[in-house]
N, C-alpha and C positions, 0 to 999 in steps of 0.2 A: 583393494578401490580401484576402479579402472579410473583413467579423466574423465571421461560420459561422465561417467555415475554419479563420481565428485564436486565436479561443476552441478549436478542438478541437487544434488542433500543444498550444496553451497546457494546457491539460487532461493529454494525452498524457503531455506531463512532467514536468507537477508528479507522476500516477502514477507514472512511470520512479521521478524522488526523493523518492519515499516508500518505495515497496519496494526500493532500491538505500540510502536507511538504515536498517530494516529487515535486510536481507542487511547491512550491517558493522554492526552491535551482535551479528546470530545469531554470522559471521567469529571474534568474540572470544570465544564461550564456548566450557568446556568443553560435550562433547555430551549431562549428565550437567544440564549448572545446563541446560538448556533445558527439565525437566520440573521444576522448584523450584517450586515455592506454599509462598508462607508463613505460611499459612492457608487451615483451609475457605473462607473466603468469596475467596481469590482465585484468578488461571486462571494455568495453569505459561506459558510461550510457547510451549511444546509446542500447547497448549492456545487462545488468544488465535489464535495463525496455525490452527487447524485454522477454529475462528469465521471469520477472513477469508477465508476459502479457500471455504467450505460458502456466505458469506452472496454471497461473489463467481462459484460456479458455480450457483449458485438464480440470482440478477441479473443475467445478462449472458448467460443462456447461452440465445437464440431472443430476446432481449431487447424487441424490437421486433417478438413478433406472441404471445406466453405472457407470464403476470403470473408478478411478477421478487420473488414466491413459490412454486417450485415445488410443486407435490405430493409432490414422491421426496423435496425435504425434509427430514430428520430438526434442527432448527437444536437440542433439548436435546443430542440423542447431540453435537453440536461441543461440547460441556463435559461429555463426560466427559472425561482425562485416561488414555486409553487407547493411545498412537502411543510405539514400542519403538525407533525407534533416530533419529539426526540426521539419515540419508536420507531414513527417512516423512516426517520433518517438512520439508525443503526436499521434496521429491518436493510432498508435499500444497497447500507455499506456492509451485512452482512451477503448479502445478494453473491455480490459480484465480488467480491474479498473467498466463497464458495465455489462461484462458477471458476477462478485463476486456480483455487487451490484442489480442483477434481482436476481438472486440467493437468495441472504437473504431476499426482499424485497418475493421472495412467498414466505418462508419460515415458517411456523406453525409451535407452541412454541411448541405444543401435537409432531414432530417430531423431536427435539434433542437429544431423549434414540435410534431414529432408525439406525440399523447397515448400513452401507454403508462401499465401498470399491476402495479404493487404493493402486495398484499392487498387487491387491488379496491380502490383507491385512484387516479384518475388523475394522471400526470405528463409533462411536458410528457418529451424523453428530455432538456432542459438542467438543469431540475429532477432530473431522477434521476440526470443527473449528479454535479452539487453535490449533493446527498445523500454520495450517495458519495461522492466529495471528500471531503469532511467528513470522514464513517465513519473511513474507511481511515489515513486520517492517525492518529484519536483513537485507532486500535487499535496503530499504527504506534506513536506516542508509549511509550505502555506494554509493549513491548516491548526499545524503549532503558533507558526510565526503569527496568524489571527486568532489563537486562543492564548497565550501569551499577551495583547495584547489589549484582549477583551480580561485578561485577570489581573493583570498587571500587576500589584507587588504581591497579592495571593497565589503566585507561582508555585507550582512546587517542578524541581529541573523533569526534565524528562531526563538530560543527562548529565556532565558534573555541571557543578554547581557554579555559577559566579565565582569569584577569588576562592576556589575550594582545589583548583589542579593537582596545587602539594600536597597535602594531607591526599586527597583520589591516589597517586605514583606514589607515596610514601604507603598504600596501603597492599598494592598492585605490587610493587618491585620487594614486596616484605614477604612474597607465600612467593613457593614454588613453578616454573615454567610449566604452562600446561597449556593445552592446547583446544580454543572457546570454540564449548559442544552448548549448549540445546539444553536438559534434563526433559525426562519425558513429557516432568509434572511442567515445565517451564510447555513447554511444545501445547501436552493439555489446556492448559490457559490462554493459549494465543489463538487458538483453533475455532 
């Protein structure tokens, strides 16, 4: 596999991983917890999701041929806490992720050095991907942190549980070396 193709496969897996983390955090919450804001300067999980989705729809719709900041995007409205249900939150979440996944699925390795524009600034496709690969995990981290605070002691760890690193490492080092790949079943569950 060429480096460009390998890069594309890697970023697809990374985006899917962060999507999965966000979903595992959301799944642990009661529906009303998605709408909690600790104060006027914080966003609820629902609002963060609305922003991520708005960004994804703007950046990845026709991303090779139109500016990533679409004229129809109303970024300020993404921060209005006006979503009514968990179903609506999940619909918005999936709409954004589906747009991103479709764009990446249709992207060819030889397009990675093409120039695209975000707010009239030129970026290579690789730079635009990397920009979003930093942006979305930043917000997924907020979702996970917020969800963990809301659940308090009832939280099921999404990574290595506290004080379990030794057990985790012992289990990993007891196995043969391997290259981490998602199985087809894992990829289906993530989509």
